[in-house]
C-alpha angles and dihedrals in degrees: 000000000000121000119198133351124308143183119259093249091055091049090047091053090046093051090052091055089049092064094070103026125084095215131016143179136177122210124222093251091058124139140157115304140166106300091320122051120251104253091035124136121194131177121204133182110231091340135105130190116210091192088050092055087045138216097285091061112200094008103170150138135265126187128183129190116216130202090236117106111235088228089070094054120106093211100191090050091047093052090049088054093047092051090048096051105031126059120226125187144037121326095004124155127209114220091182098055120104105257088183091061110146091244090072089064092051117127090227090082086074089069092081111102095245141019090242093056090045091053093049093047094048092048090052093045094050090051095049102039107131097012113133103209126207138273112061093346114118154152113236131191117209144179120215131208092273092053096251126137123252130189120208129187134183124191141102144215095315118201093353093062093042091054093045091053095044092044097052094043088052092045092049095048102035107017091241136089120246099014128131112278137186122260094240136115108276116188121203121205104238091213091057124089093250093047091048092049092049092052091050091049091046089052090050090051088051092054089047093053092048090052092049096050091045090052092050094048093045090048091055092043088055092049090055092042095223137135123251113242101174141001140192121192130174144150121234101183101059148092126243131189102235140164117235122177091345099310130099119236139171100241115203116199111189107187091344127115122227109244111177115165107294094007116129130217139182112228117188129205122211126293088279103042139074124258136217144213108227133191126206121242130194118254140130088262094052089049090054089049088056086242092296134130141176124306096202145337095292130230124276095179129044117240091255094050091048100045105017128245127302129176119219112226134170121244124216090279092054093251116141115237132175119250110200113234107164139006122248133220095263125065129196089248090058091048094047093048090054093050092045091053091049092043092232123153115220127199114187118338131128142232090263088068097042115134089245089067090061140065119249110267095224090056092052093046090055092064089060095053109145095026098070142018129212115243101175136016112213115201112211117237105161143004131202117193139151117285125272098263103050119137106213124170090180096070113131 
């Protein structure tokens, strides 16, 4: 089932996925992705697609409601504290994160194909736990209808997930880890050794992403000094073993939020729009959607079209820097006018993430009427993101 209106290239990519999947759906925030469109849902019997799950495995959202009235928040001070304690951007490390977190003793680490790869992945993961990354990854501060403060975060498994996806695609296509591979759908048999190992590593990345988002939310909660009243936490780049119409499938949601009846999800707008907490409801349409819904507003412009084109080059010290080549459709004046009208404070960010590059969330939600209901409206007050010129291969 297809929700909403989509470009021809998105539909072409979706139709290619349909050839090998038993069931499919496309959410209204869908747009072109890597092999599988963002917003795509695909169900397979005994198969799993690493490219379908994506390179930012377990990218997802978490939102918490605090008992602190937003009127009591010193917003500029809070954003200063967030930037001082939480790392944003590519290749960042987090000296404050718990490297002794229980997940680092998990038996799932043994699923990597060698002890050397396992050691490298664990070292990378320990250094990056709780780093937010760049691109469309963020920390948001909201106020709800009752005047209380909410914290929302969006990011995934960072370098760990990227290396898992790349490694298993390489292993499946070449027989070796970390070799060049083709940008094509590569299905793994879940009963095979490689398929089983991938599922274990994907599960590990999911636990890692959950731990990172929890750490960021707890850190900001501690800064504010408030109690947590409520939380919503979900992946939207992941695969689940589910039963649909009496049969078991591995259901991949790439940029799609699980929305089974009663299940809640945090769906964010752009850096200049409000967000919502949704809850799945049962209906014929939700069954056809494989109990899935949107994960955000969805892009209407590519990053290049929005911000212009830059070429990343290395300086004499080997550091990559952007060299501006062409101008995009959105200017900083346009972005700042939008944020000023909405009364939203922005730290970091870039034109590629401007609200004008996205659909409006309320329009996208309307296409999913009858499959979800809105439980809370979250009114955006501030956003913290990586800076404009961040090179990040781990974007979802």
